[in-house]
Backbone as CSV, one residue per row, in Angstrom:
resi,resn,N_x,N_y,N_z,CA_x,CA_y,CA_z,C_x,C_y,C_z
1,UNK,-64.185,-32.181,23.766,-63.926,-33.129,22.512,-63.368,-32.367,21.175
2,UNK,-63.804,-31.555,20.811,-63.377,-31.012,19.709,-62.000,-30.544,19.804
3,UNK,-62.153,-29.633,20.776,-60.361,-29.230,21.453,-59.240,-30.415,21.440
4,UNK,-59.660,-31.621,21.657,-58.819,-32.854,21.928,-58.529,-32.845,20.372
5,UNK,-59.368,-32.982,19.398,-59.208,-33.237,18.460,-58.586,-32.781,17.388
6,UNK,-58.575,-31.399,17.926,-58.197,-30.480,16.951,-56.283,-30.475,17.651
7,UNK,-56.328,-30.514,18.657,-54.595,-30.814,19.433,-54.162,-31.714,18.699
8,UNK,-54.836,-33.024,18.583,-54.070,-34.081,17.798,-54.173,-33.819,16.635
9,UNK,-54.876,-33.546,15.761,-54.455,-33.044,14.705,-53.414,-32.022,14.385
10,UNK,-52.939,-30.994,15.388,-52.339,-30.173,15.454,-50.840,-30.820,15.539
11,UNK,-50.732,-31.851,16.273,-49.470,-32.654,16.796,-49.142,-32.996,15.579
12,UNK,-50.008,-34.263,14.988,-49.831,-34.859,13.601,-49.280,-34.088,12.348
13,UNK,-49.765,-32.678,12.114,-48.920,-31.650,11.072,-47.647,-31.253,11.864
14,UNK,-47.433,-31.088,13.067,-46.035,-30.904,13.375,-45.350,-31.708,13.376
15,UNK,-45.960,-33.187,13.441,-44.819,-34.279,13.268,-44.372,-34.177,11.962
16,UNK,-45.378,-34.105,11.094,-45.175,-34.339,9.373,-44.082,-32.868,9.251
17,UNK,-44.188,-31.858,9.746,-43.652,-30.814,9.520,-42.029,-31.364,9.794
18,UNK,-41.940,-31.359,10.971,-40.328,-32.109,11.290,-39.717,-33.017,10.616
19,UNK,-40.803,-34.009,10.263,-40.327,-34.728,9.278,-39.667,-34.562,7.856
20,UNK,-40.860,-33.849,7.297,-40.116,-33.041,5.997,-39.012,-32.367,6.027
21,UNK,-38.895,-31.623,7.507,-37.467,-30.724,7.595,-36.767,-31.846,8.029
22,UNK,-36.796,-32.412,8.418,-35.533,-33.474,8.637,-34.991,-33.915,7.613
23,UNK,-35.908,-34.400,6.542,-35.465,-34.984,5.184,-35.076,-33.883,4.276
24,UNK,-35.628,-32.681,4.388,-34.783,-31.521,3.582,-33.535,-31.319,4.154
25,UNK,-33.581,-31.319,5.418,-31.673,-31.346,6.115,-31.025,-32.325,5.703
26,UNK,-31.734,-33.685,5.941,-31.145,-34.629,5.077,-29.802,-34.396,3.459
27,UNK,-30.826,-34.032,2.846,-30.777,-33.668,1.501,-29.374,-32.908,1.429
28,UNK,-29.785,-31.747,2.552,-28.977,-30.594,2.179,-27.463,-30.899,2.639
29,UNK,-27.473,-31.664,3.817,-26.339,-32.221,4.561,-25.307,-33.276,3.692
30,UNK,-26.401,-33.700,2.917,-25.594,-34.933,1.833,-25.026,-34.233,0.646
31,UNK,-25.888,-32.930,0.137,-24.906,-32.139,-0.882,-24.058,-31.703,-0.270
32,UNK,-24.014,-30.770,1.165,-22.820,-30.168,1.102,-21.447,-30.930,1.848
33,UNK,-21.844,-32.394,2.290,-20.424,-33.243,2.801,-19.927,-33.421,1.410
34,UNK,-20.466,-33.874,0.501,-19.591,-33.935,-0.882,-18.798,-32.694,-1.144
35,UNK,-18.732,-31.311,-0.747,-18.236,-30.853,-0.468,-17.172,-29.821,-0.054
36,UNK,-17.297,-30.813,1.185,-16.603,-30.209,2.324,-15.190,-31.070,3.131
37,UNK,-13.967,-30.421,2.930,-12.981,-31.210,3.221,-12.585,-31.045,4.682
38,UNK,-12.312,-32.001,5.402,-11.557,-31.481,6.756,-9.863,-31.638,6.107
39,UNK,-9.115,-30.727,6.747,-7.700,-30.515,6.757,-7.397,-30.042,8.131
40,UNK,-6.772,-30.973,8.965,-6.169,-30.814,10.143,-4.388,-30.829,10.141
41,UNK,-4.515,-29.771,11.595,-2.923,-29.001,11.173,-2.823,-28.088,12.394
42,UNK,-1.838,-29.123,13.213,-1.579,-28.808,14.383,-2.408,-28.601,15.670
43,UNK,-3.372,-29.186,15.382,-4.539,-29.576,16.463,-5.616,-28.363,16.053
44,UNK,-5.853,-27.879,15.170,-6.795,-27.561,14.696,-7.424,-27.656,13.216
45,UNK,-8.257,-27.272,12.842,-9.094,-27.854,11.569,-9.230,-26.558,10.769
46,UNK,-9.187,-27.034,9.320,-9.263,-26.015,8.273,-10.464,-27.056,7.773
47,UNK,-11.632,-26.176,7.400,-12.741,-26.771,6.610,-12.753,-26.047,5.192
48,UNK,-12.037,-26.911,4.328,-12.521,-26.474,2.899,-13.706,-26.703,2.235
49,UNK,-14.358,-25.591,1.538,-15.349,-25.958,1.082,-15.075,-25.660,-0.794
50,UNK,-15.791,-26.429,-1.311,-15.209,-26.340,-2.959,-15.279,-27.562,-3.283
51,UNK,-14.970,-27.943,-5.132,-15.110,-26.532,-5.542,-16.438,-26.094,-5.996
52,UNK,-16.337,-24.713,-6.341,-17.609,-24.311,-6.802,-17.541,-23.332,-8.277
53,UNK,-18.038,-23.875,-9.335,-17.903,-23.041,-10.617,-17.879,-21.773,-10.246
54,UNK,-17.108,-20.401,-10.894,-17.299,-19.310,-10.755,-16.706,-18.476,-11.790
55,UNK,-17.524,-18.248,-12.832,-17.216,-17.455,-13.877,-16.904,-16.227,-13.481
56,UNK,-15.416,-15.529,-14.204,-15.323,-14.416,-14.299,-14.952,-13.486,-15.177
57,UNK,-15.036,-12.506,-15.157,-14.603,-11.042,-16.442,-13.222,-11.160,-16.049
58,UNK,-12.627,-11.258,-17.176,-11.280,-11.131,-16.997,-10.371,-10.739,-18.355
59,UNK,-9.901,-9.301,-18.540,-9.437,-8.929,-19.116,-10.565,-9.039,-20.794
60,UNK,-11.793,-8.850,-20.357,-12.431,-8.717,-21.688,-13.390,-10.027,-21.949
61,UNK,-12.810,-10.782,-21.304,-13.304,-12.510,-21.392,-14.031,-13.360,-20.200
62,UNK,-14.840,-14.066,-20.340,-15.504,-15.125,-19.346,-14.281,-15.894,-18.957
63,UNK,-14.284,-16.154,-17.758,-12.546,-17.300,-17.540,-13.548,-18.118,-16.126
64,UNK,-14.024,-19.479,-16.654,-14.153,-19.945,-14.774,-13.362,-20.880,-14.327
65,UNK,-13.578,-20.190,-13.270,-12.483,-20.678,-11.870,-13.190,-21.999,-10.805
66,UNK,-12.614,-22.361,-10.480,-13.065,-23.211,-9.679,-12.631,-22.571,-8.121
67,UNK,-13.828,-22.147,-7.319,-13.534,-21.110,-6.235,-13.677,-22.106,-5.031
68,UNK,-12.423,-22.076,-4.271,-12.993,-22.593,-2.739,-12.728,-21.847,-1.867
69,UNK,-13.480,-21.875,-0.564,-13.081,-21.130,0.512,-12.773,-22.089,1.895
70,UNK,-11.647,-21.438,3.142,-12.131,-22.343,3.868,-12.350,-21.345,5.358
71,UNK,-12.220,-22.371,6.539,-12.530,-21.763,7.722,-11.940,-22.363,9.010
72,UNK,-11.163,-21.675,9.592,-10.707,-21.785,10.853,-11.397,-22.276,12.114
73,UNK,-11.493,-23.608,12.548,-11.790,-24.066,13.625,-10.821,-24.630,14.639
74,UNK,-11.562,-24.327,15.922,-10.695,-24.868,16.845,-11.253,-26.719,16.892
75,UNK,-12.478,-26.995,16.943,-13.424,-28.449,17.013,-12.754,-28.997,15.453
76,UNK,-12.578,-30.240,15.765,-11.980,-31.246,14.803,-12.812,-32.276,14.910
77,UNK,-13.938,-31.978,13.475,-14.438,-33.401,12.908,-15.148,-33.231,11.975
78,UNK,-15.466,-34.757,11.621,-16.193,-35.040,10.058,-17.239,-35.173,10.288
79,UNK,-18.163,-34.720,11.271,-19.482,-34.384,11.286,-20.211,-33.165,10.758
80,UNK,-20.623,-33.332,9.871,-19.978,-32.037,8.642,-21.361,-31.293,9.256
81,UNK,-22.632,-31.891,10.138,-24.175,-31.655,9.867,-24.105,-30.938,11.394
82,UNK,-23.235,-31.150,12.153,-22.447,-30.453,13.242,-21.996,-28.914,13.038
83,UNK,-21.038,-28.904,12.076,-20.315,-27.815,11.623,-21.475,-26.720,10.434
84,UNK,-22.537,-27.373,10.112,-23.667,-26.265,9.747,-24.564,-26.165,10.445
85,UNK,-24.453,-26.959,11.858,-25.879,-26.340,12.731,-25.035,-25.190,13.406
86,UNK,-23.555,-25.314,13.813,-22.949,-24.132,14.507,-22.511,-22.593,13.778
87,UNK,-23.020,-22.772,12.229,-22.728,-21.762,11.565,-23.526,-20.732,11.860
88,UNK,-25.027,-21.030,12.149,-26.246,-20.063,12.872,-25.917,-19.232,13.905
89,UNK,-24.884,-19.841,14.812,-24.682,-19.274,15.919,-23.335,-18.083,16.190
90,UNK,-22.742,-18.517,14.907,-21.326,-17.458,14.437,-21.413,-16.831,13.494
91,UNK,-21.471,-15.435,14.179,-21.510,-14.297,12.875,-20.360,-14.018,12.187
92,UNK,-20.039,-15.263,10.968,-18.674,-14.942,10.272,-19.211,-13.856,9.085
93,UNK,-20.090,-13.384,9.193,-19.993,-11.676,8.479,-18.939,-10.969,8.967
94,UNK,-19.170,-11.104,10.639,-18.261,-10.173,10.984,-16.612,-10.690,11.133
95,UNK,-16.298,-11.669,10.272,-15.054,-12.393,10.581,-14.711,-12.349,8.910
96,UNK,-13.169,-12.959,8.571,-12.871,-12.700,6.897,-12.351,-14.285,7.186
97,UNK,-12.670,-14.950,6.015,-12.122,-16.003,5.466,-11.721,-15.893,4.293
98,UNK,-10.835,-16.674,3.883,-9.856,-16.738,2.776,-10.555,-17.914,1.421
99,UNK,-10.005,-17.695,0.187,-10.441,-18.455,-0.743,-9.125,-18.665,-1.434
100,UNK,-9.504,-19.627,-2.252,-8.669,-19.865,-3.371,-9.291,-20.027,-4.384
101,UNK,-8.844,-19.394,-5.985,-9.237,-19.806,-7.255,-8.505,-20.858,-8.194
102,UNK,-8.781,-21.924,-8.196,-8.547,-22.831,-8.971,-8.542,-22.756,-10.222
103,UNK,-7.389,-22.682,-11.298,-7.883,-22.782,-12.805,-7.015,-24.065,-13.180
104,UNK,-7.561,-24.645,-14.290,-7.297,-25.970,-14.906,-7.135,-27.002,-13.949
105,UNK,-6.569,-28.042,-14.764,-6.099,-29.321,-13.966,-4.968,-29.348,-12.673
106,UNK,-5.248,-28.556,-12.054,-4.222,-28.285,-10.545,-3.793,-29.326,-9.966
107,UNK,-4.717,-30.347,-9.815,-4.294,-31.797,-9.150,-2.901,-32.454,-9.833
108,UNK,-3.215,-32.184,-11.315,-2.411,-33.204,-11.834,-1.296,-32.682,-12.806
109,UNK,-1.552,-31.010,-13.291,-0.621,-30.891,-14.444,0.792,-30.431,-13.844
110,UNK,1.617,-31.346,-14.649,3.234,-31.201,-14.252,3.671,-29.622,-13.478
111,UNK,3.141,-28.707,-14.535,3.322,-27.413,-14.218,2.073,-26.418,-13.684
112,UNK,2.313,-25.634,-12.564,0.894,-24.865,-11.857,1.743,-23.549,-11.500
113,UNK,1.332,-22.488,-11.841,1.216,-21.274,-11.028,0.975,-21.103,-10.114
114,UNK,1.008,-20.704,-8.789,0.360,-19.851,-7.822,0.641,-18.266,-7.530
115,UNK,-0.210,-17.840,-6.866,-0.075,-16.466,-5.993,-0.546,-16.593,-4.677
116,UNK,0.127,-15.961,-3.664,-0.261,-15.997,-2.345,-0.819,-14.276,-2.337
117,UNK,-1.762,-13.839,-2.592,-2.177,-12.562,-2.650,-2.865,-11.931,-1.204
118,UNK,-2.225,-11.190,-1.015,-2.904,-10.618,0.624,-4.335,-9.686,0.202
119,UNK,-5.263,-9.824,0.817,-6.181,-8.917,0.762,-5.366,-7.162,0.862
120,UNK,-6.617,-6.615,-0.103,-6.191,-5.042,-0.017,-7.521,-4.367,-0.336
121,UNK,-8.345,-3.839,0.430,-9.801,-3.275,0.449,-9.463,-1.955,-0.138
122,UNK,-8.284,-1.266,-0.142,-8.620,-0.230,-0.773,-7.695,-0.506,-2.441
123,UNK,-7.046,-1.734,-2.653,-6.494,-1.424,-4.089,-7.433,-2.737,-4.606
124,UNK,-7.822,-3.794,-4.108,-8.256,-4.963,-4.944,-9.847,-4.297,-5.498
125,UNK,-10.560,-3.535,-4.490,-12.041,-3.594,-4.291,-12.190,-1.619,-5.020
126,UNK,-11.403,-0.677,-4.137,-12.257,0.624,-4.753,-11.160,1.320,-6.207
127,UNK,-9.522,0.413,-6.416,-8.927,0.649,-7.042,-7.712,1.912,-6.781
128,UNK,-7.712,1.962,-5.690,-6.769,2.675,-4.903,-5.291,2.754,-6.210
129,UNK,-4.833,3.941,-6.326,-3.426,3.954,-6.890,-2.022,3.973,-5.916
130,UNK,-2.679,4.283,-4.518,-1.386,4.117,-3.603,-1.087,2.680,-3.489
131,UNK,-1.304,1.945,-3.645,-0.394,0.531,-4.128,-0.769,0.035,-5.365
132,UNK,-0.086,-1.396,-5.469,-0.115,-2.009,-6.972,-0.989,-3.219,-6.674
133,UNK,-2.125,-3.478,-5.465,-2.387,-4.759,-5.214,-3.536,-5.150,-6.506
134,UNK,-4.763,-3.941,-6.903,-5.304,-4.323,-7.677,-4.805,-4.981,-8.985
135,UNK,-3.742,-3.883,-9.491,-2.999,-4.437,-10.493,-2.427,-6.031,-10.470
136,UNK,-1.525,-6.563,-9.480,-1.240,-7.727,-8.936,-2.662,-8.641,-9.278
137,UNK,-3.360,-8.630,-8.587,-4.579,-9.408,-8.227,-5.212,-9.874,-9.653
138,UNK,-5.260,-8.622,-10.729,-5.821,-8.858,-11.959,-4.458,-9.712,-12.981
139,UNK,-3.050,-9.356,-13.078,-1.994,-9.390,-13.578,-1.754,-10.894,-13.216
140,UNK,-2.009,-11.550,-11.776,-1.998,-12.756,-11.514,-2.932,-13.394,-12.118
141,UNK,-3.958,-13.192,-11.995,-5.031,-14.319,-12.963,-4.791,-14.421,-14.124
142,UNK,-4.237,-13.147,-15.029,-4.140,-13.483,-15.973,-3.166,-14.511,-16.689
143,UNK,-2.003,-13.917,-16.013,-0.789,-15.290,-15.666,-1.326,-16.434,-15.633
144,UNK,-1.913,-17.173,-14.815,-2.615,-18.308,-14.386,-3.319,-18.868,-15.662
145,UNK,-4.267,-18.082,-15.976,-4.857,-18.453,-17.323,-4.194,-18.796,-18.364
146,UNK,-3.196,-17.971,-18.637,-2.409,-17.846,-19.853,-1.527,-19.198,-19.976
147,UNK,-1.223,-19.613,-18.483,-0.566,-20.462,-18.570,-1.054,-21.676,-18.796
148,UNK,-2.168,-22.237,-18.003,-2.876,-23.135,-18.502,-3.542,-23.924,-17.192
149,UNK,-2.854,-23.495,-16.182,-3.209,-23.882,-14.851,-2.689,-23.336,-13.582
150,UNK,-3.367,-23.254,-12.572,-2.929,-22.600,-11.148,-3.921,-22.262,-10.404
151,UNK,-3.391,-21.551,-9.161,-4.214,-21.010,-8.179,-3.931,-20.106,-7.838
152,UNK,-5.120,-18.684,-7.428,-4.544,-17.952,-6.709,-4.828,-17.861,-5.379
153,UNK,-4.637,-17.683,-3.896,-4.934,-17.742,-2.761,-5.310,-16.296,-2.422
154,UNK,-6.601,-15.907,-1.429,-6.665,-15.205,-1.580,-7.016,-14.660,-0.110
155,UNK,-5.794,-14.252,0.340,-5.953,-14.509,2.209,-6.344,-13.047,2.441
156,UNK,-7.493,-13.462,3.344,-8.173,-12.366,3.960,-7.831,-11.946,5.165
157,UNK,-6.798,-12.186,5.846,-6.618,-11.764,7.280,-5.133,-11.212,7.040
158,UNK,-4.919,-10.681,5.760,-3.166,-10.306,5.780,-3.870,-8.714,5.137
159,UNK,-4.813,-8.100,5.711,-4.894,-6.722,5.238,-3.984,-5.673,6.173
160,UNK,-3.155,-4.842,5.358,-2.398,-4.219,6.080,-0.921,-4.921,5.938
161,UNK,-0.880,-5.902,5.830,0.313,-6.770,5.376,0.194,-7.631,7.545
162,UNK,-0.820,-7.967,7.509,-1.199,-8.448,8.674,-2.206,-7.625,9.992
163,UNK,-2.013,-6.221,9.589,-2.467,-5.470,11.124,-4.255,-5.110,11.015
164,UNK,-4.759,-5.699,9.908,-6.527,-5.372,9.807,-6.664,-4.083,9.312
165,UNK,-8.076,-3.852,8.240,-7.704,-2.426,7.854,-8.111,-1.349,8.669
166,UNK,-8.960,-1.329,9.703,-9.068,-0.319,10.681,-7.378,0.451,11.189
167,UNK,-6.608,-0.542,11.435,-5.222,-0.322,11.632,-4.198,0.153,10.712
168,UNK,-4.923,-0.253,9.424,-4.077,0.134,7.718,-4.758,1.518,7.818
169,UNK,-6.056,2.111,8.211,-6.217,3.218,7.781,-5.548,4.162,8.957
170,UNK,-5.192,3.859,9.964,-4.211,4.685,10.886,-3.020,4.671,10.555
171,UNK,-2.599,3.520,9.464,-1.333,3.633,9.002,-1.341,4.580,8.133
172,UNK,-2.402,4.383,7.228,-2.407,5.556,6.037,-2.282,6.953,6.632
173,UNK,-3.017,7.255,7.641,-3.007,8.547,8.235,-1.414,8.994,8.390
174,UNK,-0.393,8.006,9.127,0.459,8.452,9.332,1.549,8.597,8.289
175,UNK,0.781,7.779,7.340,2.190,7.642,5.730,1.775,9.266,5.146
176,UNK,0.303,9.700,5.393,0.470,11.030,4.749,0.838,11.940,5.663
177,UNK,1.498,11.878,6.931,2.160,12.966,7.929,4.087,12.626,7.308
178,UNK,4.491,11.873,6.613,5.965,11.551,6.321,6.513,10.054,6.458
179,UNK,5.537,9.404,7.216,6.112,7.744,7.523,5.890,7.548,6.356
180,UNK,7.040,6.038,5.959,6.854,5.297,5.213,6.057,4.260,5.547
181,UNK,5.711,2.878,4.529,4.595,2.024,5.254,5.244,1.182,6.098
182,UNK,6.698,0.803,6.473,6.927,0.051,7.507,7.295,0.782,8.699
183,UNK,7.613,2.125,8.376,7.661,3.080,9.765,6.381,2.991,10.415
184,UNK,5.221,3.463,9.573,3.776,3.726,9.699,3.280,2.167,10.795
185,UNK,3.628,1.108,10.225,3.105,-0.131,10.916,4.045,-0.279,12.433
186,UNK,5.501,-0.005,12.508,5.997,0.023,13.687,6.032,0.917,14.873
187,UNK,5.616,2.400,14.286,4.934,3.199,14.971,3.504,2.862,15.842
188,UNK,2.835,2.186,15.312,1.361,1.613,15.670,1.655,0.721,16.427
189,UNK,2.889,-0.038,16.939,3.006,-0.875,17.706,3.084,-2.282,16.950
190,UNK,2.978,-2.730,15.690,2.842,-3.858,14.716,3.789,-3.984,14.627
191,UNK,4.604,-5.508,13.960,5.353,-5.713,13.186,5.365,-5.134,11.410
192,UNK,6.415,-5.101,11.202,6.369,-4.440,9.734,5.718,-5.560,8.647
193,UNK,5.663,-6.763,8.906,4.875,-7.787,8.511,4.505,-8.858,9.277
194,UNK,3.531,-8.946,9.352,2.477,-9.816,10.799,1.697,-11.245,9.940
195,UNK,2.413,-11.256,8.560,1.466,-12.671,7.790,1.488,-13.482,7.977
196,UNK,0.935,-14.850,8.230,1.007,-15.991,8.414,0.842,-16.710,6.796
197,UNK,1.148,-17.692,6.220,0.900,-18.574,5.411,0.860,-19.506,5.580
198,UNK,0.594,-20.197,6.981,0.802,-21.772,7.221,-0.481,-22.214,6.367
199,UNK,-2.133,-21.478,7.204,-3.140,-22.086,6.756,-3.310,-22.418,5.307
200,UNK,-2.648,-21.165,4.293,-3.170,-21.182,2.729,-1.708,-22.764,2.466
201,UNK,-0.814,-22.846,3.115,-0.275,-23.627,2.548,-0.693,-24.816,2.856
202,UNK,-1.197,-24.998,4.104,-2.446,-26.720,4.399,-3.255,-26.587,3.144
203,UNK,-4.248,-25.770,3.081,-4.730,-25.658,2.010,-4.170,-26.458,0.569
204,UNK,-3.248,-25.464,0.103,-2.360,-25.896,-1.001,-1.950,-27.208,-1.064
205,UNK,-1.641,-27.963,-0.209,-0.847,-29.014,0.003,-2.169,-30.207,0.044
206,UNK,-3.299,-29.831,0.327,-4.656,-30.931,0.148,-4.863,-30.612,-1.412
207,UNK,-4.779,-29.793,-2.030,-5.371,-29.504,-3.288,-3.751,-29.966,-4.532
208,UNK,-2.483,-30.030,-4.293,-1.651,-30.110,-5.197,-0.156,-30.736,-4.050
209,UNK,0.067,-31.903,-4.920,1.488,-32.219,-4.322,2.675,-32.309,-5.167
210,UNK,2.273,-31.654,-6.339,3.562,-31.606,-7.599,3.947,-30.315,-7.391
211,UNK,5.250,-30.095,-7.645,5.882,-28.711,-7.918,4.651,-27.465,-8.033
212,UNK,5.313,-26.552,-7.521,4.803,-25.340,-7.854,5.434,-23.826,-8.382
213,UNK,5.137,-23.253,-9.529,5.679,-21.875,-9.527,5.219,-20.485,-9.016
214,UNK,5.967,-20.028,-8.108,5.524,-19.015,-7.325,5.419,-17.817,-7.758
215,UNK,4.427,-16.838,-8.074,4.601,-15.599,-8.474,4.550,-14.556,-7.348
216,UNK,5.782,-14.009,-7.130,5.965,-13.007,-6.339,7.531,-12.445,-6.235
217,UNK,7.648,-11.353,-5.622,8.878,-10.832,-5.425,9.314,-11.151,-4.007
218,UNK,8.595,-11.027,-3.015,8.791,-11.480,-1.866,9.464,-12.374,-1.436
219,UNK,10.553,-12.733,-0.964,11.345,-13.713,-0.517,10.469,-14.525,0.983
220,UNK,9.837,-13.844,1.729,8.867,-14.248,2.819,8.506,-15.440,2.367
221,UNK,7.948,-14.945,1.241,6.630,-16.096,0.860,7.006,-17.181,-0.001
222,UNK,8.331,-16.780,-0.481,9.042,-17.844,-1.022,9.895,-18.955,-0.045
223,UNK,10.210,-18.510,1.204,10.758,-19.078,2.069,9.787,-20.025,2.865
224,UNK,8.642,-19.230,2.952,7.314,-19.836,4.108,6.777,-21.107,3.359
225,UNK,6.789,-21.231,1.716,6.392,-22.406,1.301,7.474,-23.492,1.231
226,UNK,8.855,-23.251,0.964,10.059,-23.943,0.877,10.270,-24.723,2.620
227,UNK,9.976,-23.950,3.573,10.057,-24.446,4.649,8.770,-25.018,5.025
228,UNK,8.012,-25.438,4.349,6.850,-26.140,4.931,6.959,-27.078,4.048
229,UNK,8.185,-27.371,3.289,8.309,-28.762,2.394,7.883,-28.918,1.011
230,UNK,7.498,-27.871,0.992,6.589,-27.666,-0.662,7.594,-27.668,-1.703
231,UNK,7.303,-27.973,-2.420,8.297,-27.877,-3.622,8.052,-26.817,-4.662
232,UNK,8.860,-25.886,-4.371,8.722,-25.034,-5.083,10.191,-25.149,-6.536
233,UNK,9.401,-25.019,-8.015,10.420,-25.031,-8.767,11.141,-23.968,-9.187
234,UNK,10.175,-23.008,-9.486,10.691,-21.438,-9.812,9.564,-20.172,-9.207
235,UNK,9.995,-19.095,-9.179,9.727,-18.293,-9.038,9.606,-17.027,-10.271
236,UNK,8.057,-16.323,-10.360,7.747,-15.816,-11.443,7.873,-14.268,-10.895
237,UNK,8.739,-13.196,-11.058,8.467,-12.066,-10.791,7.253,-11.151,-11.202
238,UNK,6.932,-10.235,-10.800,5.953,-9.269,-10.954,5.787,-8.085,-10.523
239,UNK,5.901,-7.041,-11.522,6.051,-5.520,-11.213,5.344,-4.700,-12.504
240,UNK,5.100,-3.595,-12.236,4.568,-3.006,-13.463,3.347,-1.558,-12.768
241,UNK,2.832,-0.955,-13.311,2.075,-0.290,-12.815,2.481,0.696,-11.991
242,UNK,3.493,1.171,-11.912,4.284,2.254,-10.990,3.884,3.785,-11.530
243,UNK,3.743,4.282,-10.433,3.034,5.698,-10.469,3.484,6.453,-9.514
244,UNK,3.100,8.126,-9.978,3.699,8.988,-8.971,2.933,8.675,-7.145
245,UNK,1.824,7.968,-7.594,1.332,7.711,-6.371,1.732,6.415,-4.913
246,UNK,2.435,5.659,-6.194,2.881,4.154,-5.171,4.306,4.253,-5.404
247,UNK,4.739,4.934,-6.046,6.634,5.310,-6.473,7.367,4.797,-5.037
248,UNK,6.731,5.640,-3.916,7.782,5.786,-2.484,7.447,4.162,-1.928
249,UNK,6.049,3.782,-2.184,5.704,2.457,-1.252,5.943,1.634,-1.945
250,UNK,6.350,1.449,-3.490,7.146,0.513,-3.606,8.586,0.376,-3.936
251,UNK,9.558,1.587,-3.762,11.268,1.522,-3.350,10.935,1.230,-1.648
252,UNK,9.772,1.348,-0.916,10.132,0.951,0.644,10.119,-0.860,0.399
253,UNK,9.374,-1.117,-0.391,9.498,-2.620,-0.490,11.050,-3.376,-0.439
254,UNK,11.632,-2.441,-1.507,12.920,-3.273,-2.192,13.928,-2.525,-0.934
255,UNK,13.909,-1.576,-0.039,14.957,-1.055,0.472,15.145,-1.270,2.097
256,UNK,13.301,-1.315,2.576,13.428,-2.256,4.047,12.467,-3.470,4.301
257,UNK,11.929,-3.905,3.132,11.393,-4.863,3.460,12.066,-6.190,2.547
258,UNK,13.117,-5.723,2.055,13.733,-6.927,1.164,12.911,-7.493,-0.161
259,UNK,12.480,-6.734,-0.881,11.916,-7.248,-1.967,12.671,-7.474,-3.274
260,UNK,12.528,-8.819,-3.920,13.605,-8.650,-5.138,13.500,-7.331,-6.194
261,UNK,14.040,-7.086,-6.553,14.382,-5.866,-7.543,14.716,-6.618,-8.861
262,UNK,14.094,-6.137,-9.591,14.355,-6.599,-11.350,15.360,-5.227,-11.820
263,UNK,16.259,-5.308,-12.474,16.927,-4.274,-13.069,16.251,-3.241,-13.969
264,UNK,15.712,-2.061,-13.778,15.060,-0.973,-14.340,13.996,-1.639,-14.087
265,UNK,13.110,-2.192,-12.586,11.726,-2.203,-12.685,11.785,-1.865,-11.321
266,UNK,10.332,-1.906,-10.839,10.336,-1.683,-9.189,9.029,-3.369,-8.742
267,UNK,9.650,-3.715,-8.090,8.695,-5.186,-7.834,7.436,-4.619,-7.085
268,UNK,6.569,-5.752,-7.189,4.848,-4.861,-6.885,4.353,-6.150,-6.196
269,UNK,4.681,-6.375,-4.728,4.222,-7.457,-4.442,3.984,-7.433,-2.807
C-alpha cells in the first residue's frame, strides 16, 4: 500500500512538473514569436530574429545598434514553437548564420546607408593586414552612425569570397608562393568570387522598402541589388588603410576583379 501511495504521489509530482514546464515553454514561445519573422523566398524560408539591443564600442564611444540574425531553412512554417524545438537537434554552432546591424529609423528614414560586408575571420577578428576587411567593417559602422541611419549586413557564408575558411587558408598558402588572390581561388577549383547576396537582399527588403545608398567599390554588389529590384539611389566608395602588406591584394581587385578605382586611391572592398 505504501509503495502504491508513493507511486501515485510521484505521478502527481511529475504531472505538476510537466504542467509547470509547459507553462514556462508557452511563456518562452510567446516572447520569441514576437521577435521572429518568416521571410519566404524561392521555396525556402529565412527566419529573422530581432531586433535585439546591442551596445557597441565604436571609435571610443558606446553606440547602440539593433541586431538581427537570420537562419535559412527548407521548412516553411509560422509554427515558431516547432522551429525552437528543432534547434536542439541541429548543431548550429557547426554552421554559420548571418547578421544585420541596424542603426536609427531604418524603416522610415528617407536616406539610409547600407553595407554588404563579407565575413573575414583573419581581418575582422585577428586584425590581419593582409587585407583591409577590419578597416572596412569599422569604417562602415562609423559612416552609418554619422549618417544617422543605416544597416550593415554581416554575411557569414562569404569567407574568402565564398570558399570558406579552410579553403581560404589554402589560398593564403598559394598567395605566399606567388599567386594573387584570384589565381589562388581558381587553382583550388573555385570561382574567383562565389558570393551570393540573395538572402541578404530578401532580409533587406523585409526591413526597408525605400531607396538605399550602398557603401562599396564592388560593382557586383551594386548589380545584385539593382537586379533584385531594390532602389539604389547612390554608391559611396570606401578605401584606405593601404599598406605594404595588402597593396598587391588591393591592386588585384582593381585589375582582375573589376573593382572601381578612385583617382589616387585604392578601393577597399
